C-alpha positions in Angstrom: 58.4 -53.5 -5.8 60.8 -53.6 -8.0 62.4 -56.5 -6.0 65.3 -59.0 -7.4 63.3 -60.8 -9.8 62.5 -57.6 -11.8 65.8 -56.1 -11.4 67.0 -59.3 -13.3 64.9 -58.6 -15.9 66.1 -55.1 -16.2 69.8 -56.5 -16.2 69.0 -59.1 -18.8 67.5 -56.2 -20.9 70.0 -54.0 -20.7 72.7 -56.3 -21.4 71.1 -56.4 -25.0 73.4 -52.8 -25.2 76.4 -54.3 -24.7 79.2 -52.9 -26.9 77.4 -49.6 -27.7 79.0 -46.5 -27.1 77.3 -43.2 -25.2 76.1 -40.6 -27.6 74.3 -38.3 -24.8 73.8 -38.5 -21.1 70.1 -36.7 -20.2 69.2 -36.3 -16.5 65.9 -34.8 -16.0 65.8 -34.3 -12.5 69.1 -33.3 -10.6 67.1 -34.8 -7.4 67.2 -38.1 -8.7 71.1 -37.9 -8.8 72.5 -40.0 -5.8 75.5 -38.9 -3.2 78.0 -36.8 -4.5 76.9 -37.7 -8.2 76.7 -34.4 -10.6 75.7 -34.2 -13.9 78.9 -32.6 -15.3 80.6 -35.6 -13.7 78.2 -38.1 -15.3 78.4 -36.7 -18.9 82.1 -36.7 -18.6 82.3 -39.9 -17.4 80.1 -41.7 -19.9 80.2 -39.8 -22.9 82.0 -41.8 -25.8 82.9 -44.7 -23.8 81.7 -48.1 -24.3 79.4 -50.2 -22.4 81.1 -53.3 -21.5 79.2 -55.2 -18.9 75.9 -55.0 -17.1 75.5 -56.8 -13.6 73.1 -57.2 -10.9 73.7 -57.2 -6.9 70.4 -57.4 -5.2 68.5 -54.7 -6.4 71.1 -52.7 -7.6 71.8 -52.6 -11.1 75.3 -51.8 -12.4 76.4 -50.5 -16.0 80.1 -51.0 -16.3 80.7 -48.1 -18.7 84.4 -47.4 -19.9 86.3 -46.9 -16.7 83.0 -45.8 -15.0 79.7 -48.0 -13.1 76.4 -46.2 -13.3 74.1 -47.6 -10.7 70.2 -48.1 -10.9 68.1 -47.9 -7.8 64.4 -48.5 -9.0 62.7 -47.9 -5.6 58.8 -48.4 -5.5 57.8 -47.6 -9.1 61.2 -48.0 -11.4 61.2 -49.5 -14.7 63.7 -49.8 -17.5 63.2 -48.9 -21.0 65.9 -50.3 -23.4 65.3 -49.2 -27.0 61.7 -48.1 -26.6 60.6 -51.2 -25.0 59.6 -51.0 -21.6 61.5 -54.4 -19.6 58.2 -55.3 -17.8 54.8 -53.9 -18.8 53.6 -53.0 -15.4 54.5 -53.2 -11.7 52.3 -53.2 -8.9 51.5 -49.7 -7.2 52.0 -47.9 -10.1 50.8 -47.1 -13.9 51.5 -49.0 -16.9 51.5 -46.2 -18.8 54.7 -44.4 -20.4 54.7 -40.6 -20.0 57.8 -38.6 -21.0 57.6 -36.5 -17.6 58.3 -39.9 -15.7 61.4 -40.7 -17.6 64.2 -39.8 -14.9 67.5 -40.4 -16.9 68.3 -41.7 -20.0 71.7 -42.9 -22.4 71.5 -42.5 -26.0 74.1 -45.0 -28.5 75.7 -44.1 -31.1 73.5 -46.9 -33.0 70.5 -45.1 -32.2 69.6 -47.3 -29.2 68.9 -46.3 -25.9 68.3 -46.9 -22.1 66.0 -44.7 -19.8 64.6 -45.2 -16.2 61.1 -44.3 -15.9 60.1 -43.8 -12.4 56.4 -42.3 -11.8 56.9 -41.8 -8.2 60.8 -41.0 -8.4 61.7 -42.8 -5.2 64.7 -44.6 -7.4 68.0 -43.0 -8.4 70.8 -43.1 -10.5 74.8 -43.0 -8.8 78.1 -42.6 -10.5 80.2 -45.2 -8.9 78.2 -46.2 -6.2 80.0 -48.2 -3.2 78.4 -51.7 -3.4 80.8 -52.9 -0.8 77.8 -52.7 1.7 75.6 -54.4 0.3 75.1 -58.6 1.5 75.5 -61.4 -0.4 72.8 -61.8 -3.4 69.8 -63.6 -2.3 69.5 -65.7 -5.4 71.5 -68.9 -4.5 72.2 -67.5 -0.9 73.6 -70.2 1.3 72.4 -71.8 4.6 76.1 -71.1 6.5 75.3 -67.4 5.6 71.9 -67.3 7.2 72.9 -69.1 10.0 75.5 -66.4 10.7 73.0 -63.7 9.9 70.4 -65.0 12.3 71.9 -66.7 15.3 73.5 -63.8 16.9 70.5 -61.7 16.2 68.1 -60.0 18.1 66.1 -58.6 15.6 63.0 -60.0 13.8 63.1 -62.2 11.0 61.4 -59.9 8.8 63.8 -57.0 9.4 67.0 -58.9 8.8 65.6 -60.5 5.6 64.8 -56.7 4.2 68.1 -55.5 5.8 70.4 -55.1 2.3 73.7 -55.0 4.2 72.7 -58.9 5.2 71.1 -60.4 2.3 70.5 -58.3 -1.0 67.8 -58.4 -3.1 64.6 -59.1 -1.1 61.5 -56.8 -0.5 58.3 -57.1 1.1 56.6 -59.2 -1.1 59.2 -62.0 -1.4 59.8 -61.7 2.2 56.2 -62.4 3.5 56.1 -65.5 0.6 59.5 -66.7 2.0 58.2 -66.3 5.5 54.8 -68.0 5.0 56.6 -70.8 3.1 58.9 -71.3 6.0 55.9 -71.7 8.1 57.7 -68.8 10.4 56.2 -65.8 11.8 57.8 -62.4 10.6 58.1 -61.0 14.0 60.5 -64.2 15.2 63.8 -63.4 16.7 66.5 -64.4 14.6 68.7 -66.1 17.5 65.2 -68.4 18.5 65.6 -69.9 15.4 66.4 -74.0 15.3 68.9 -75.5 13.1 65.9 -77.2 11.0 64.3 -73.7 10.9 67.1 -71.9 9.1 67.4 -74.8 6.7 63.6 -74.1 5.8 64.1 -70.6 5.8 67.2 -70.9 3.0 65.5 -73.3 1.2 62.3 -71.2 0.7 64.5 -68.2 -0.2 65.9 -70.2 -3.0 62.8 -72.1 -4.4 60.3 -68.8 -4.0 63.0 -66.8 -6.2 63.0 -69.6 -8.8 59.6 -70.2 -9.0 58.4 -66.8 -8.8 60.8 -65.9 -11.5 59.4 -68.4 -13.6 55.6 -67.0 -13.0 57.2 -63.7 -13.9 57.4 -61.8 -11.0 57.9 -61.1 -7.0 53.8 -60.2 -7.3 53.3 -63.7 -8.2 53.3 -65.4 -4.8 50.8 -67.7 -3.8 50.0 -65.4 -1.2 49.6 -62.4 -3.3 45.9 -62.8 -4.1 45.2 -62.9 -0.2 47.0 -59.7 0.8 43.9 -57.9 2.0 41.5 -57.9 4.9 39.6 -61.0 4.8 42.2 -62.7 3.0 42.8 -66.4 4.1 46.1 -68.6 4.2 46.2 -70.4 0.9 47.2 -73.4 2.6 45.4 -73.9 5.9 42.5 -71.6 5.5 42.9 -69.4 8.5 42.5 -65.6 8.4 46.0 -63.7 7.9 46.9 -61.2 10.3 47.9 -58.0 9.0 50.7 -56.4 11.0 53.7 -53.7 10.6 56.9 -55.5 11.4 60.3 -53.6 10.7 58.2 -50.8 9.5 56.2 -52.6 6.7 52.8 -54.3 6.1 53.2 -57.9 6.6 50.4 -60.5 6.1 51.2 -63.7 7.7 49.0 -67.0 9.1 49.0 -67.3 12.8 48.1 -71.0 12.5 51.0 -72.5 10.5 53.7 -69.5 11.1 55.2 -69.7 14.7 
C-alpha cells in the first residue's frame, strides 16, 4: 500500500501539471534519494525544464521533465500532493493528516503550482533516471500468455510470484490476497502445479479485481478486506480464514475453497 491502483490515481493527478516548468527542487532528506541520485544533479537536471509526460509502470510513477526522468516510489505510506491537494485523502496503515515534516520532496513550477511527496514513514524514495527495465509487464491488462510463462517453469509460490515486481509489476499484498481468493487458489501453491484452466482463472481475477477495485476507490476495497483479522470468515463460504506468512508477507486466505 500504495499499490497499482493508488499510483494510477497519483499519475492522473500529476498529469494536471504537464506543460509547467520547474522553478524549484526541494529535497528535505538526502536519505530519500535512491541509487546514485544526489541533490545537485537532481536540481541541475530539473530546474527550468518542462514537465512533458507522466506515466506509470506498476507502482513506479515516472515524470518526464526535459531530458530527465524522475521516479517516485511510494513505499507503505507515500501520497502525492498536487497544487496543495492530496491525491488520496487517506491510506491504510498511516495518518490522514498532512504535516510539513512528512514532506520528503517537492517540485515547484513557474505558475505557482507544485508536486510534493508526502511520506510519514519514509519508506518510499525518489530517483533520477531510474532503470525501469527490470520491471515486469504492468498488472493492469496482463495477458494469460505472460502468466503462463511466469508460472509454468517456477517452483516458487503463487504469492511470491504475484508480488515479484520483476515478473508482474503493480500488485501488492492486499491485491494479491484478493486475487488469489477470487481465483480459488492457495497462496502456497507452486506455480508449476497450475493447470491451464487455473492460469486462466488467475488472469481473469487479476484483470477484474484491478478494474473493480479501481472503480471502488482503492486496493483496500476488496471483498476480503473487512475479514482480514483474527476470527474473520470467508465472504463466499463462511469458513474461518487462515492467517499465514507466505513470501514474507501476512496472508489471509480460505482453506475451504482455495486449493
